[in-house]
N, CA and C atoms as an extended XYZ file, in Angstrom:
519
Properties=species:S:1:pos:R:3:atomname:S:1:resname:S:1:resid:I:1 pbc="F F F"
N       -38.111     -103.617      -72.677 N   MET     1
C       -37.335     -104.083      -73.982 CA  MET     1
C       -35.990     -104.657      -73.294 C   MET     1
N       -36.322     -106.289      -73.908 N   ARG     2
C       -34.622     -106.287      -73.515 CA  ARG     2
C       -33.314     -105.860      -73.472 C   ARG     2
N       -32.065     -106.539      -73.239 N   LYS     3
C       -30.874     -106.546      -73.955 CA  LYS     3
C       -30.465     -106.088      -75.379 C   LYS     3
N       -30.973     -108.165      -75.258 N   GLU     4
C       -31.092     -108.640      -76.335 CA  GLU     4
C       -31.402     -108.290      -77.121 C   GLU     4
N       -32.520     -107.959      -76.973 N   GLU     5
C       -33.004     -107.036      -78.281 CA  GLU     5
C       -32.916     -106.029      -78.895 C   GLU     5
N       -32.795     -105.218      -78.162 N   LYS     6
C       -31.411     -103.697      -78.405 CA  LYS     6
C       -30.750     -104.254      -79.006 C   LYS     6
N       -30.068     -104.584      -78.923 N   ASN     7
C       -28.839     -105.233      -79.740 CA  ASN     7
C       -28.769     -105.806      -80.969 C   ASN     7
N       -30.465     -106.509      -81.173 N   GLN     8
C       -30.097     -107.335      -82.669 CA  GLN     8
C       -30.962     -105.918      -83.013 C   GLN     8
N       -31.679     -104.839      -83.079 N   LEU     9
C       -32.620     -104.066      -83.710 CA  LEU     9
C       -30.947     -102.746      -84.228 C   LEU     9
N       -30.767     -102.827      -82.652 N   ILE    10
C       -28.771     -102.321      -83.152 CA  ILE    10
C       -27.969     -102.547      -84.096 C   ILE    10
N       -27.805     -104.192      -84.623 N   ASP    11
C       -27.087     -104.778      -85.487 CA  ASP    11
C       -27.521     -105.002      -87.042 C   ASP    11
N       -29.541     -104.444      -86.804 N   SER    12
C       -30.103     -104.445      -87.938 CA  SER    12
C       -29.701     -103.364      -88.378 C   SER    12
N       -30.031     -102.301      -87.784 N   LEU    13
C       -29.708     -100.744      -88.274 CA  LEU    13
C       -28.765     -100.594      -88.877 C   LEU    13
N       -27.129     -101.002      -87.984 N   LYS    14
C       -26.271     -100.920      -88.310 CA  LYS    14
C       -25.838     -102.036      -90.108 C   LYS    14
N       -26.417     -102.743      -90.304 N   LYS    15
C       -27.009     -103.700      -91.076 CA  LYS    15
C       -27.055     -102.948      -92.740 C   LYS    15
N       -28.255     -101.911      -91.913 N   GLN    16
C       -28.900     -101.247      -93.396 CA  GLN    16
C       -28.710     -100.195      -94.046 C   GLN    16
N       -27.735      -99.532      -92.651 N   LEU    17
C       -26.558      -97.846      -92.876 CA  LEU    17
C       -25.253      -98.456      -93.244 C   LEU    17
N       -25.346      -99.910      -93.161 N   THR    18
C       -23.625     -100.043      -94.019 CA  THR    18
C       -24.534     -100.373      -95.676 C   THR    18
N       -25.409     -100.911      -95.955 N   ASN    19
C       -25.510     -101.537      -97.480 CA  ASN    19
C       -26.696     -100.611      -98.015 C   ASN    19
N       -26.515      -99.292      -97.724 N   ASN    20
C       -27.390      -98.449      -98.091 CA  ASN    20
C       -26.709      -97.333      -98.532 C   ASN    20
N       -26.903      -96.315      -99.282 N   GLU    21
C       -25.519      -95.321      -99.723 CA  GLU    21
C       -26.792      -94.194      -99.277 C   GLU    21
N       -27.588      -94.544      -99.514 N   TYR    22
C       -28.752      -93.191      -99.641 CA  TYR    22
C       -29.670      -93.839      -98.334 C   TYR    22
N       -29.603      -92.185      -97.549 N   PHE    23
C       -30.915      -92.804      -96.832 CA  PHE    23
C       -31.622      -90.857      -96.018 C   PHE    23
N       -32.466      -90.999      -95.170 N   TYR    24
C       -33.041      -89.346      -95.248 CA  TYR    24
C       -33.510      -90.134      -94.400 C   TYR    24
N       -33.685      -89.666      -93.077 N   ILE    25
C       -33.922      -88.859      -91.914 CA  ILE    25
C       -35.170      -88.250      -91.759 C   ILE    25
N       -36.560      -88.663      -90.961 N   THR    26
C       -37.257      -87.586      -91.363 CA  THR    26
C       -38.620      -87.892      -89.812 C   THR    26
N       -39.291      -86.819      -90.154 N   ASP    27
C       -40.142      -86.991      -88.854 CA  ASP    27
C       -41.479      -87.331      -89.121 C   ASP    27
N       -42.514      -88.507      -88.920 N   ILE    28
C       -43.752      -88.849      -89.899 CA  ILE    28
C       -44.497      -88.394      -88.572 C   ILE    28
N       -44.153      -87.379      -86.983 N   SER    29
C       -45.455      -87.533      -86.386 CA  SER    29
C       -46.357      -86.686      -86.451 C   SER    29
N       -47.373      -86.752      -85.975 N   GLY    30
C       -48.270      -86.846      -86.575 CA  GLY    30
C       -49.736      -87.008      -87.540 C   GLY    30
N       -48.988      -88.196      -88.168 N   LEU    31
C       -50.131      -88.483      -88.854 CA  LEU    31
C       -50.720      -89.542      -87.783 C   LEU    31
N       -51.902      -89.670      -88.653 N   ASN    32
C       -52.435      -90.546      -88.033 CA  ASN    32
C       -52.416      -91.483      -88.673 C   ASN    32
N       -53.393      -93.449      -87.988 N   SER    33
C       -52.729      -94.055      -88.620 CA  SER    33
C       -53.369      -94.187      -90.397 C   SER    33
N       -54.281      -93.999      -90.433 N   GLU    34
C       -54.458      -93.604      -92.195 CA  GLU    34
C       -53.804      -93.651      -92.972 C   GLU    34
N       -53.226      -92.472      -92.333 N   ASP    35
C       -52.368      -91.365      -93.225 CA  ASP    35
C       -51.007      -92.115      -92.806 C   ASP    35
N       -50.499      -92.809      -92.066 N   THR    36
C       -49.200      -93.737      -91.878 CA  THR    36
C       -49.089      -94.425      -92.751 C   THR    36
N       -50.544      -95.367      -92.690 N   THR    37
C       -50.432      -96.374      -93.884 CA  THR    37
C       -50.656      -96.116      -95.532 C   THR    37
N       -51.349      -94.738      -95.830 N   ALA    38
C       -50.671      -94.407      -96.937 CA  ALA    38
C       -49.606      -94.090      -97.505 C   ALA    38
N       -48.615      -93.515      -96.007 N   LEU    39
C       -47.560      -93.426      -96.557 CA  LEU    39
C       -46.283      -94.423      -96.360 C   LEU    39
N       -46.735      -95.542      -96.017 N   ARG    40
C       -46.168      -96.716      -96.355 CA  ARG    40
C       -45.962      -97.393      -97.831 C   ARG    40
N       -47.704      -97.439      -97.897 N   ARG    41
C       -47.768      -97.585      -98.828 CA  ARG    41
C       -47.603      -97.216     -100.539 C   ARG    41
N       -47.394      -95.836     -100.357 N   LEU    42
C       -46.552      -95.177     -101.083 CA  LEU    42
C       -45.088      -95.669     -101.617 C   LEU    42
N       -44.216      -95.761      -99.990 N   CYS    43
C       -43.584      -96.170     -100.168 CA  CYS    43
C       -42.857      -97.309     -100.343 C   CYS    43
N       -43.809      -98.658     -100.740 N   PHE    44
C       -43.790      -99.389     -100.761 CA  PHE    44
C       -43.494      -99.865     -102.698 C   PHE    44
N       -44.594      -98.878     -102.903 N   LYS    45
C       -44.446      -98.467     -104.449 CA  LYS    45
C       -43.376      -98.112     -104.812 C   LYS    45
N       -42.682      -97.285     -104.573 N   LYS    46
C       -41.442      -96.410     -105.047 CA  LYS    46
C       -40.435      -96.604     -104.345 C   LYS    46
N       -40.519      -98.364     -103.569 N   GLU    47
C       -39.562      -98.862     -103.288 CA  GLU    47
C       -38.774      -98.177     -102.633 C   GLU    47
N       -39.282      -98.099     -101.592 N   ILE    48
C       -38.338      -97.194     -100.503 CA  ILE    48
C       -38.749      -97.846      -99.715 C   ILE    48
N       -37.783      -98.368      -98.192 N   GLN    49
C       -38.428      -98.689      -97.132 CA  GLN    49
C       -38.382      -97.898      -95.895 C   GLN    49
N       -39.510      -97.679      -95.296 N   LEU    50
C       -39.477      -97.270      -94.259 CA  LEU    50
C       -39.735      -97.933      -93.549 C   LEU    50
N       -38.733      -97.087      -91.875 N   THR    51
C       -38.879      -97.660      -90.495 CA  THR    51
C       -38.762      -96.379      -89.547 C   THR    51
N       -40.021      -96.891      -88.420 N   VAL    52
C       -39.504      -95.866      -87.226 CA  VAL    52
C       -38.701      -96.488      -86.414 C   VAL    52
N       -37.745      -95.741      -86.200 N   VAL    53
C       -36.313      -95.880      -85.204 CA  VAL    53
C       -36.493      -95.251      -84.037 C   VAL    53
N       -35.661      -95.911      -82.990 N   LYS    54
C       -35.710      -95.122      -81.445 CA  LYS    54
C       -34.026      -94.093      -81.726 C   LYS    54
N       -34.525      -93.109      -81.394 N   ASN    55
C       -33.128      -91.955      -81.870 CA  ASN    55
C       -32.270      -93.181      -81.242 C   ASN    55
N       -31.863      -93.174      -79.965 N   THR    56
C       -30.750      -93.667      -79.320 CA  THR    56
C       -30.153      -95.303      -80.005 C   THR    56
N       -31.121      -95.991      -80.603 N   LEU    57
C       -30.760      -97.091      -81.437 CA  LEU    57
C       -30.001      -96.832      -82.174 C   LEU    57
N       -30.929      -95.504      -82.840 N   LEU    58
C       -30.318      -95.533      -84.424 CA  LEU    58
C       -28.728      -94.973      -84.142 C   LEU    58
N       -28.012      -94.153      -83.361 N   LYS    59
C       -27.348      -93.419      -83.009 CA  LYS    59
C       -26.320      -94.248      -82.156 C   LYS    59
N       -26.737      -95.490      -82.004 N   LYS    60
C       -25.576      -96.788      -81.373 CA  LYS    60
C       -25.143      -97.525      -82.621 C   LYS    60
N       -26.185      -97.878      -83.243 N   ALA    61
C       -25.672      -97.706      -84.755 CA  ALA    61
C       -24.361      -97.116      -85.555 C   ALA    61
N       -24.887      -96.538      -86.129 N   MET    62
C       -24.506      -95.260      -86.149 CA  MET    62
C       -22.475      -94.984      -86.109 C   MET    62
N       -23.167      -95.219      -84.812 N   GLU    63
C       -21.439      -95.294      -83.813 CA  GLU    63
C       -20.376      -96.888      -84.435 C   GLU    63
N       -21.487      -97.267      -85.008 N   LYS    64
C       -20.439      -98.703      -84.848 CA  LYS    64
C       -19.675      -98.722      -86.221 C   LYS    64
N       -20.247      -97.817      -86.684 N   ILE    65
C       -19.947      -97.876      -88.385 CA  ILE    65
C       -19.212      -97.055      -88.915 C   ILE    65
N       -17.385      -97.185      -89.383 N   GLU    66
C       -16.642      -96.224      -89.524 CA  GLU    66
C       -16.992      -94.477      -90.775 C   GLU    66
N       -18.162      -94.810      -90.725 N   LYS    67
C       -18.459      -93.549      -91.570 CA  LYS    67
C       -18.854      -92.703      -90.524 C   LYS    67
N       -18.618      -91.132      -90.975 N   ASP    68
C       -18.500      -90.251      -90.303 CA  ASP    68
C       -20.215      -89.331      -90.513 C   ASP    68
N       -21.353      -90.511      -89.543 N   PHE    69
C       -22.327      -90.034      -89.323 CA  PHE    69
C       -22.687      -88.952      -88.249 C   PHE    69
N       -21.485      -88.114      -87.477 N   GLU    70
C       -21.607      -87.334      -85.837 CA  GLU    70
C       -22.845      -85.975      -86.663 C   GLU    70
N       -22.520      -85.428      -87.406 N   PRO    71
C       -23.322      -84.236      -88.575 CA  PRO    71
C       -25.162      -84.611      -87.882 C   PRO    71
N       -25.313      -85.689      -88.373 N   LEU    72
C       -26.844      -86.466      -88.343 CA  LEU    72
C       -27.528      -86.225      -86.680 C   LEU    72
N       -26.742      -86.477      -86.020 N   TYR    73
C       -26.590      -87.265      -84.246 CA  TYR    73
C       -27.807      -85.652      -84.016 C   TYR    73
N       -27.643      -84.483      -84.422 N   GLU    74
C       -28.223      -83.204      -84.127 CA  GLU    74
C       -29.672      -83.673      -84.714 C   GLU    74
N       -29.532      -84.456      -85.601 N   THR    75
C       -31.102      -84.531      -85.666 CA  THR    75
C       -31.867      -86.038      -85.094 C   THR    75
N       -31.609      -86.086      -84.687 N   LEU    76
C       -31.806      -87.068      -83.977 CA  LEU    76
C       -32.756      -86.941      -82.631 C   LEU    76
N       -33.431      -86.099      -82.554 N   ILE    77
C       -34.852      -85.436      -81.524 CA  ILE    77
C       -36.065      -85.780      -82.139 C   ILE    77
N       -36.863      -86.022      -80.982 N   GLY    78
C       -38.386      -86.687      -81.035 CA  GLY    78
C       -38.234      -87.273      -82.287 C   GLY    78
N       -39.526      -87.369      -82.633 N   SER    79
C       -39.906      -88.709      -83.861 CA  SER    79
C       -38.858      -89.110      -84.881 C   SER    79
N       -39.106      -90.383      -85.027 N   THR    80
C       -37.589      -90.475      -86.052 CA  THR    80
C       -37.863      -91.853      -86.543 C   THR    80
N       -38.562      -91.450      -87.801 N   SER    81
C       -38.613      -92.460      -88.864 CA  SER    81
C       -37.019      -92.437      -90.392 C   SER    81
N       -36.882      -93.111      -90.758 N   ILE    82
C       -35.577      -93.671      -91.123 CA  ILE    82
C       -35.838      -94.395      -92.712 C   ILE    82
N       -36.037      -93.464      -94.064 N   MET    83
C       -36.160      -93.716      -95.291 CA  MET    83
C       -34.707      -94.649      -95.736 C   MET    83
N       -35.099      -95.700      -96.101 N   PHE    84
C       -33.606      -96.513      -96.957 CA  PHE    84
C       -34.445      -96.201      -98.942 C   PHE    84
N       -33.563      -96.245      -99.568 N   ALA    85
C       -33.982      -96.038     -101.006 CA  ALA    85
C       -32.914      -96.665     -101.767 C   ALA    85
N       -33.264      -96.603     -103.068 N   LYS    86
C       -32.379      -97.128     -104.148 CA  LYS    86
C       -31.300      -95.823     -104.322 C   LYS    86
N       -32.133      -94.817     -104.665 N   THR    87
C       -31.340      -93.636     -105.227 CA  THR    87
C       -31.692      -92.427     -104.509 C   THR    87
N       -30.526      -91.742     -104.904 N   GLY    88
C       -30.511      -90.524     -103.640 CA  GLY    88
C       -32.082      -89.410     -103.749 C   GLY    88
N       -32.344      -89.145     -104.352 N   ASN    89
C       -33.672      -88.308     -105.017 CA  ASN    89
C       -35.107      -89.365     -105.049 C   ASN    89
N       -35.221      -90.269     -104.858 N   ALA    90
C       -36.487      -90.870     -104.344 CA  ALA    90
C       -37.268      -91.008     -103.308 C   ALA    90
N       -36.595      -90.352     -102.449 N   PRO    91
C       -37.169      -90.391     -101.204 CA  PRO    91
C       -38.073      -88.659     -100.837 C   PRO    91
N       -36.822      -88.164     -101.533 N   ALA    92
C       -37.344      -86.224     -101.506 CA  ALA    92
C       -38.383      -86.377     -102.150 C   ALA    92
N       -38.217      -86.989     -103.730 N   LYS    93
C       -39.687      -86.887     -104.693 CA  LYS    93
C       -41.048      -87.244     -103.876 C   LYS    93
N       -40.312      -88.527     -102.895 N   LEU    94
C       -41.752      -89.368     -102.733 CA  LEU    94
C       -42.043      -88.032     -101.080 C   LEU    94
N       -41.352      -87.735     -100.409 N   ILE    95
C       -41.706      -86.566      -99.186 CA  ILE    95
C       -42.782      -85.471      -99.980 C   ILE    95
N       -41.935      -84.669     -101.142 N   LYS    96
C       -42.878      -83.684     -102.006 CA  LYS    96
C       -43.921      -83.736     -102.344 C   LYS    96
N       -44.724      -85.805     -103.165 N   GLU    97
C       -45.457      -85.752     -103.043 CA  GLU    97
C       -46.577      -86.094     -102.375 C   GLU    97
N       -45.827      -86.542     -100.935 N   PHE    98
C       -47.193      -87.284      -99.987 CA  PHE    98
C       -47.081      -85.754      -99.124 C   PHE    98
N       -46.289      -84.917      -99.408 N   ARG    99
C       -47.208      -83.239      -98.761 CA  ARG    99
C       -47.848      -82.253      -99.469 C   ARG    99
N       -48.633      -82.856     -100.746 N   LYS   100
C       -49.160      -81.865     -101.258 CA  LYS   100
C       -50.659      -82.593     -100.686 C   LYS   100
N       -51.316      -83.887     -100.024 N   ASN   101
C       -51.913      -83.247      -99.659 CA  ASN   101
C       -51.905      -83.758      -97.553 C   ASN   101
N       -50.530      -83.753      -97.397 N   PHE   102
C       -50.083      -83.644      -96.136 CA  PHE   102
C       -49.614      -82.712      -95.811 C   PHE   102
N       -48.785      -82.250      -94.142 N   ASN   103
C       -47.765      -81.243      -94.029 CA  ASN   103
C       -46.824      -82.324      -93.239 C   ASN   103
N       -46.664      -83.210      -93.489 N   ARG   104
C       -45.521      -84.562      -93.110 CA  ARG   104
C       -45.264      -85.642      -94.038 C   ARG   104
N       -44.139      -85.898      -94.073 N   PRO   105
C       -43.001      -85.659      -93.203 CA  PRO   105
C       -41.993      -84.761      -93.278 C   PRO   105
N       -41.761      -84.713      -92.363 N   ILE   106
C       -40.377      -83.116      -92.647 CA  ILE   106
C       -39.211      -83.804      -92.625 C   ILE   106
N       -37.920      -83.494      -93.737 N   LEU   107
C       -36.921      -83.945      -93.438 CA  LEU   107
C       -36.200      -83.197      -92.486 C   LEU   107
N       -35.881      -84.281      -91.642 N   LYS   108
C       -35.010      -83.917      -90.690 CA  LYS   108
C       -32.923      -83.239      -91.136 C   LYS   108
N       -32.859      -84.717      -92.216 N   SER   109
C       -31.607      -85.153      -92.392 CA  SER   109
C       -31.641      -86.152      -93.734 C   SER   109
N       -30.015      -85.706      -94.876 N   ALA   110
C       -30.453      -87.154      -95.255 CA  ALA   110
C       -28.861      -87.514      -95.504 C   ALA   110
N       -28.749      -88.548      -95.439 N   TYR   111
C       -27.317      -88.940      -96.468 CA  TYR   111
C       -26.985      -89.421      -97.564 C   TYR   111
N       -26.167      -89.008      -98.491 N   ILE   112
C       -26.279      -89.229     -100.104 CA  ILE   112
C       -25.160      -89.344     -100.530 C   ILE   112
N       -24.758      -90.919     -100.174 N   GLU   113
C       -22.966      -90.697     -101.150 CA  GLU   113
C       -22.192      -90.408     -100.701 C   GLU   113
N       -21.838      -90.659      -98.754 N   GLU   114
C       -20.742      -89.708      -97.865 CA  GLU   114
C       -21.177      -88.295      -97.911 C   GLU   114
N       -22.546      -87.647      -98.148 N   MET   115
C       -22.813      -86.361      -98.071 CA  MET   115
C       -23.562      -86.492      -97.067 C   MET   115
N       -23.554      -85.320      -96.179 N   ILE   116
C       -24.594      -85.179      -95.427 CA  ILE   116
C       -25.739      -83.738      -95.411 C   ILE   116
N       -27.071      -83.849      -95.827 N   TYR   117
C       -27.856      -82.801      -95.801 CA  TYR   117
C       -29.029      -82.486      -95.023 C   TYR   117
N       -28.384      -81.501      -93.983 N   LEU   118
C       -29.492      -80.819      -92.953 CA  LEU   118
C       -30.794      -80.028      -92.576 C   LEU   118
N       -31.755      -80.722      -92.521 N   GLY   119
C       -33.242      -79.406      -92.784 CA  GLY   119
C       -33.966      -79.886      -93.401 C   GLY   119
N       -35.056      -79.571      -93.656 N   ASP   120
C       -35.918      -79.792      -94.930 CA  ASP   120
C       -35.436      -78.841      -95.678 C   ASP   120
N       -35.167      -77.220      -95.170 N   ASP   121
C       -35.096      -76.826      -96.531 CA  ASP   121
C       -34.041      -77.349      -97.497 C   ASP   121
N       -33.256      -78.578      -97.588 N   GLN   122
C       -32.604      -78.808      -98.149 CA  GLN   122
C       -33.403      -80.050      -99.429 C   GLN   122
N       -34.596      -79.826      -99.015 N   LEU   123
C       -36.074      -80.824      -99.634 CA  LEU   123
C       -35.471      -80.935     -101.202 C   LEU   123
N       -35.999      -79.328     -101.834 N   ASP   124
C       -36.072      -78.892     -103.244 CA  ASP   124
C       -34.505      -79.333     -104.031 C   ASP   124
N       -33.692      -79.315     -103.676 N   PHE   125
C       -32.129      -79.110     -103.805 CA  PHE   125
C       -31.999      -81.428     -103.713 C   PHE   125
N       -32.332      -81.384     -102.899 N   LEU   126
C       -31.931      -83.409     -103.341 CA  LEU   126
C       -33.012      -83.962     -104.005 C   LEU   126
N       -34.670      -83.309     -104.858 N   MET   127
C       -34.865      -83.701     -105.694 CA  MET   127
C       -34.320      -83.839     -106.744 C   MET   127
N       -33.649      -83.005     -107.258 N   ASN   128
C       -32.508      -82.834     -108.425 CA  ASN   128
C       -31.818      -83.592     -108.843 C   ASN   128
N       -30.877      -83.970     -107.377 N   ILE   129
C       -29.818      -84.493     -107.310 CA  ILE   129
C       -30.005      -86.183     -108.578 C   ILE   129
N       -29.253      -86.172     -109.276 N   LYS   130
C       -28.908      -87.449     -109.921 CA  LYS   130
C       -28.539      -87.973     -109.251 C   LYS   130
N       -28.813      -89.386     -109.860 N   SER   131
C       -28.478      -90.784     -109.065 CA  SER   131
C       -27.257      -91.097     -109.902 C   SER   131
N       -26.402      -92.170     -109.617 N   LYS   132
C       -24.705      -92.307     -110.693 CA  LYS   132
C       -25.295      -92.657     -112.094 C   LYS   132
N       -26.003      -93.961     -111.926 N   ASN   133
C       -26.446      -94.260     -113.171 CA  ASN   133
C       -27.041      -93.271     -114.438 C   ASN   133
N       -27.691      -92.604     -113.527 N   GLU   134
C       -28.589      -91.332     -114.599 CA  GLU   134
C       -27.345      -90.455     -114.781 C   GLU   134
N       -26.263      -89.970     -114.346 N   LEU   135
C       -25.408      -89.316     -114.702 CA  LEU   135
C       -24.318      -89.728     -115.570 C   LEU   135
N       -24.162      -90.985     -115.584 N   ILE   136
C       -23.231      -92.241     -116.427 CA  ILE   136
C       -23.697      -91.885     -117.568 C   ILE   136
N       -25.334      -92.177     -117.611 N   GLY   137
C       -26.087      -91.865     -118.887 CA  GLY   137
C       -25.834      -90.576     -119.966 C   GLY   137
N       -26.037      -89.344     -118.753 N   ASP   138
C       -25.674      -88.303     -119.467 CA  ASP   138
C       -25.047      -87.934     -120.297 C   ASP   138
N       -23.940      -88.528     -119.155 N   ILE   139
C       -21.893      -88.810     -120.274 CA  ILE   139
C       -22.194      -89.255     -121.145 C   ILE   139
N       -22.701      -90.383     -121.304 N   ILE   140
C       -22.544      -91.451     -122.493 CA  ILE   140
C       -23.456      -90.442     -124.076 C   ILE   140
N       -24.426      -89.411     -123.252 N   GLY   141
C       -25.528      -88.946     -124.209 CA  GLY   141
C       -24.304      -88.268     -124.706 C   GLY   141
N       -23.440      -87.570     -123.878 N   LEU   142
C       -23.083      -86.613     -124.192 CA  LEU   142
C       -21.726      -86.687     -125.441 C   LEU   142
N       -21.330      -88.396     -124.952 N   LEU   143
C       -20.329      -88.382     -125.988 CA  LEU   143
C       -21.036      -88.760     -127.244 C   LEU   143
N       -21.924      -89.862     -127.380 N   GLN   144
C       -22.758      -89.964     -128.211 CA  GLN   144
C       -22.744      -88.750     -129.441 C   GLN   144
N       -22.903      -87.863     -128.742 N   SER   145
C       -23.761      -86.506     -129.711 CA  SER   145
C       -22.839      -86.099     -130.933 C   SER   145
N       -21.330      -85.881     -130.483 N   PRO   146
C       -21.036      -85.263     -131.814 CA  PRO   146
C       -20.521      -86.536     -132.499 C   PRO   146
N       -20.555      -88.120     -132.373 N   VAL   147
C       -20.403      -89.089     -132.931 CA  VAL   147
C       -21.735      -89.214     -133.816 C   VAL   147
N       -22.767      -89.021     -133.674 N   LYS   148
C       -23.969      -89.151     -134.016 CA  LYS   148
C       -24.099      -87.990     -135.189 C   LYS   148
N       -23.561      -86.859     -134.886 N   ASN   149
C       -23.599      -85.849     -135.706 CA  ASN   149
C       -22.533      -86.495     -136.794 C   ASN   149
N       -21.509      -86.416     -136.744 N   VAL   150
C       -20.620      -86.516     -138.154 CA  VAL   150
C       -21.017      -87.333     -139.060 C   VAL   150
N       -21.417      -88.803     -138.162 N   ILE   151
C       -21.839      -89.994     -139.272 CA  ILE   151
C       -23.021      -89.626     -140.001 C   ILE   151
N       -23.995      -88.876     -139.377 N   SER   152
C       -25.071      -88.148     -139.852 CA  SER   152
C       -24.490      -87.066     -141.038 C   SER   152
N       -24.007      -86.321     -141.088 N   ALA   153
C       -22.955      -85.335     -141.654 CA  ALA   153
C       -22.601      -86.456     -142.946 C   ALA   153
N       -21.786      -87.054     -142.618 N   LEU   154
C       -21.070      -87.895     -143.828 CA  LEU   154
C       -22.420      -89.186     -144.724 C   LEU   154
N       -23.250      -89.257     -143.660 N   GLN   155
C       -24.257      -90.153     -145.047 CA  GLN   155
C       -25.212      -88.961     -145.473 C   GLN   155
N       -25.438      -88.008     -145.043 N   SER   156
C       -25.972      -86.640     -146.315 CA  SER   156
C       -25.450      -86.547     -146.943 C   SER   156
N       -23.809      -86.069     -146.759 N   GLY   157
C       -22.844      -85.856     -147.720 CA  GLY   157
C       -22.582      -86.538     -149.103 C   GLY   157
N       -22.842      -88.170     -148.143 N   GLY   158
C       -22.842      -89.009     -148.892 CA  GLY   158
C       -24.157      -88.657     -150.454 C   GLY   158
N       -25.047      -88.931     -149.607 N   ASN   159
C       -26.584      -88.900     -150.799 CA  ASN   159
C       -26.190      -87.875     -151.683 C   ASN   159
N       -25.785      -86.367     -151.275 N   ASN   160
C       -25.320      -85.337     -151.950 CA  ASN   160
C       -24.584      -85.510     -153.033 C   ASN   160
N       -23.488      -86.511     -152.734 N   ILE   161
C       -22.174      -86.496     -153.839 CA  ILE   161
C       -22.524      -87.337     -154.526 C   ILE   161
N       -23.450      -87.726     -154.323 N   SER   162
C       -24.275      -89.159     -155.215 CA  SER   162
C       -25.119      -88.442     -156.246 C   SER   162
N       -25.964      -87.913     -155.488 N   GLY   163
C       -26.701      -87.140     -156.551 CA  GLY   163
C       -25.637      -86.168     -157.609 C   GLY   163
N       -25.028      -85.040     -157.094 N   ILE   164
C       -24.158      -84.115     -157.730 CA  ILE   164
C       -23.513      -85.083     -158.597 C   ILE   164
N       -22.842      -86.301     -158.995 N   LEU   165
C       -22.174      -87.446     -159.642 CA  LEU   165
C       -23.482      -87.876     -160.525 C   LEU   165
N       -24.588      -87.822     -160.770 N   LYS   166
C       -25.287      -88.302     -160.829 CA  LYS   166
C       -25.853      -87.311     -162.043 C   LYS   166
N       -26.055      -85.862     -161.457 N   THR   167
C       -26.717      -85.485     -162.642 CA  THR   167
C       -25.383      -84.686     -163.393 C   THR   167
N       -24.502      -84.733     -162.975 N   LEU   168
C       -23.225      -84.305     -164.067 CA  LEU   168
C       -23.168      -85.532     -165.337 C   LEU   168
N       -23.477      -87.015     -164.858 N   SER   169
C       -22.800      -87.910     -165.373 CA  SER   169
C       -24.239      -87.746     -166.706 C   SER   169
N       -25.713      -87.074     -166.298 N   GLU   170
C       -26.608      -86.847     -166.986 CA  GLU   170
C       -26.413      -85.819     -167.846 C   GLU   170
N       -25.705      -84.683     -167.263 N   LYS   171
C       -25.682      -83.152     -168.433 CA  LYS   171
C       -24.570      -83.680     -169.443 C   LYS   171
N       -23.978      -84.427     -169.213 N   SER   172
C       -22.983      -85.019     -170.477 CA  SER   172
C       -23.089      -86.015     -171.520 C   SER   172
N       -23.916      -86.211     -170.979 N   GLU   173
C       -25.095      -87.194     -172.276 CA  GLU   173
C       -25.349      -86.177     -173.238 C   GLU   173
């Protein structure tokens, strides 16, 4: 590969790393072409971009970015692929789902909104991480709950009061 091609790949990786808050570094070695194709199809269906990368090019791209990726450097060994996603837990769920039939991909590390997770043992934790939008939805739901209870009580109370008034007015006749 010529130096110009390497620089283009580094720039492309830099752009992807800069534009994505969520990515997983994995090892898919050991999968045959049929299994790799099945993994790529599943990634496409779940809107996850899977790219096989050279460790040295990925490290150079990371070094050009002002974020602290240094803890990830130790995971750039052997065969490496990177999964870019729109939500933090989507690749973890995909890996878990794909492992029901295969023993790969292996999670080397993950970068989720400036947090770094190292090792395959973090997979279960990463599956349970909620995205920013999910957390906002939960907070809105919690804030709406007391208001709904008050409105419901007032509405049911209004029905009780009108029922009592009607009963009292009928008795006095």
